Each structure stands twice: as structure tokens, then as C-alpha cells.
N, C-alpha and C positions, 0 to 999 in steps of 0.2 A: 374242348377247344374247337371252334369252327374251322374247317379245312379251307386253306387259301387256294388250293389247286382246283376247286370246283369249276371256275371259268375255263381253265385249260381242258378239263374233261369235256365240257360242253362244246368248246371250239374244235378240238382235234379228235374227239371220239364220237360224240352224239351227232354233230352236224355232218361229218363225212359219211356216217352210217346212213343217215336220212337221205343224203345226196346219192349215195351208191345204190340204194333201193330204187330211186327214180331213174338212175342211169341204166340199171339192169332192165327196166321196163321199156324205156324210150330211147336210150342212147343219148348222144350229145345233140341237143336241140333246144327248142323253146321250153319244153317241159322241164328239162334239167335246170335251165337258167332260172325259170320261175321258182323251182324248188329251192335253189340256192338262195335267191333273194328273199323268199318268204320265210324260211327258217332262220336265216341270218338276222332279219329284222325282228323276228319274234324273240330270239334268245340273246343275241349279242348286246344290244343296248341295255337290257335288263341286267345281265350278268357283268357288264362293264363297271357297274357300281359296287359289285360284291366285295372285292378286296379293299376298296376305299373305305367302305363302311366298317369292315373288320378292323382296319388300321386306326380308325378314330373311335373305336368302341370305348376305350378308357376315358376319352374326353366327354363322351355322351352319357355312358351308363356306369363307368367304373367308380371305385371308391376314391374319394378326394377330387371328384370332378369339379366341385365348386371352385377349388383353388386353380385348377387348370383353366376353368372358364374365365376367371378374372385375369389370369397372367399370360395366357397363351398367345394373344394377339393374332388370332386367326391361323395359328400353327396347324390346327386340325384340318382346316380347309386346304392348306398347302399339301399336307400329307394325303388328303383325299384325291386331289387332282394329280399329284405325282403318281399315285397308284393307278389312276385312270390312264395316264400317259403310258405307263409301262404296259398296261392292258392293251392299249392300241398297238404298241410295238409288237406285242405277241401275236397280233392278228395279221401282221404284214405277210409272213410266210404263207398263211392260208390263202389270202387274196392274191398273192403272186401266182399260186397254182391255179386259182380260179381265172385269173387274167390270161393264162395260157389257153384256156378253153374258150373264153369269151372276151373279146377285146373291150367291150363296153363295161366289163366288170371293174375297170379302173374308176369309172364314174359311180358305180354302185358302192365302191369302197369309200369314195369321197362322201356320198350321201350317208353312209353308215357312220362315218366319223362325226358328221353333223348330228346324227341321232344320238351318238354317244355323248357329245357335248351337251345336248339338250337334257338327256337323262341325268347326267352328272349335275347340271344346274338345278334340275328339279329335285334330285335327291338331296342336294345341299340345302335347298330352301325348306324341304319338308323336315329334314332331320333337325334343323335349327329351331323350327317352330314346334316340333313335337318332342324333341329330346328322347326319341325312341327309334332304334335301328329296326326293330321288328315291324313297327307300324310303318316306318318309311318304306321298307322293302315290300310290305303288303300293299301299300298305296301304289307303288311302281308296278307291282304285279297286276293289280286290278286295272290300272291305266293301260297296261300292255294288252290285257284281254279285251278291254273295251275298244281299243284302237283296232285290234285284229278283227274282231267280229262286227265292228261298226265301220268297216272300211268303205261301205257304200254311202256313209254319211259324209257329205262334202263339208268338212270342217277344218279350219286352219289348225285347231288344237289337237287333232289326231295325226300321229306321225306315220302310221303304217300305210304303205303305198307300194304295190308291186308293179306299177306301170314301168315300162322300160325307161330308165332314167336318161335325162338329157339336161343341157345347161338351163333351159327354161324352167324345168321342174325344180332344179336346185335353187335357182334365183328367186322364184316366185312362190314356192311351196315350203322348201326345207329351211332356207336361211331365215325367213320371217319367224318360223317356229322356234329356231334356235335363239333368235334375238329376244323373243318373248321369255324363254327360259332364263337367259342371262340377265334380262331386266328384272325378272322376279327375284333371282338370286341376289342381285345387287341391292334391291329394296330390303330384302330380309337381312342381309349382312349389315346394312346401314342401321336398321332397327336394332340388331344385336349390339352394334358398337355403341349406340346411344344408351341402351339398357345397361351395358357393362360400365359405361362412364359414370353412371349414377349408382352402381352397386357397391 
């Protein structure tokens, strides 16, 4: 059985350890701020999809999935996004602490929520198209790596950005990316509905 507590381990053990190492070196300043933002963007969007994919495993890969496919009426997608919402709620205490250290962290939290929505939309699209959770998570992982190491590429399709966030960046960089993800998801869901109609 795949453990569902992995995201919490990442959020409340791995990230604080990485942040504490930076704090010991430089104290509270830009370096710590950048460290928090960098590792939050690397790990949180990716692992925000973890429990959602585990919870829809039976719909995608389990025995009798064909029956569930015909009858569930997007129940699996509802489960996925409920799991993602719970995941976001679990992040609030962490970013409350970060906001005490840096006032701008509130905007970073908003940007991160947009990234989570984008990753959930992307994950939903890929899992519907591939019917494979392992392949979906692998694609999300590769996309994360490409975004992180390709951050010097000026592309709307790469989410990773450690510039200090402001309203302009959210409006002109982050929201368009999320809209692309949601549009892709809506197209894929529409295709699945039509396919189910004739199944």
C-alpha cells in the first residue's frame, strides 16, 4: 500500500530541514526567503497530487475499473480535487509561520496555490489520457525537473520562478499558466464524456 502521509513528511520535515540549514548559514534575509520559495516550488506542487492519485487508483488501475469508468460520472475527479483541497489546507499552518518571517510570503502562498491548481489540472489530463498513475507522476516529475533547470528559458509553459512575487507576476505569468492547465483539463474531460457516451 502506498503511504498517504508522504506529502506531510515533505512539507513538515524535509522543507523545514532545508530551510533551517539555510537559516543557520545566513540568518533571516533574502537567502532564506529564496530558499523557502525555491524548495516550496520544487516539492509542493508535485506532491500536492500524491494523495489525489492514490485515492483514484481503483478507478484507473483497479479490478473492475471498466464498470467504474462507465458509471462514476466523474466521481474520480471529484475525489482527486477534494484530496488536493485537503492538501492545501494542510499547507496553511506552514505558510502562516513563513508569513511571520516575511510579509510577502502571503503572495508566495497565493502563487503556490495557483501552481497546485495547475499541477492538479495537468495530472487530471494526463491520467485520463494514459490510464496510468505511475506514468502520470513520472511526467509531472520530469516537467518539474525541466521547469527548475530550465528557469532561464522565458516560457509561459514553465511554472518555476523564484523572482519575488508581486501582483504583476501573478496576473501576467501565473494565472495564464493556470488557465492553460484548466482549459486542457476541460478538453480532456469533454473527450472522455463523449467516449463514455458511446461505450
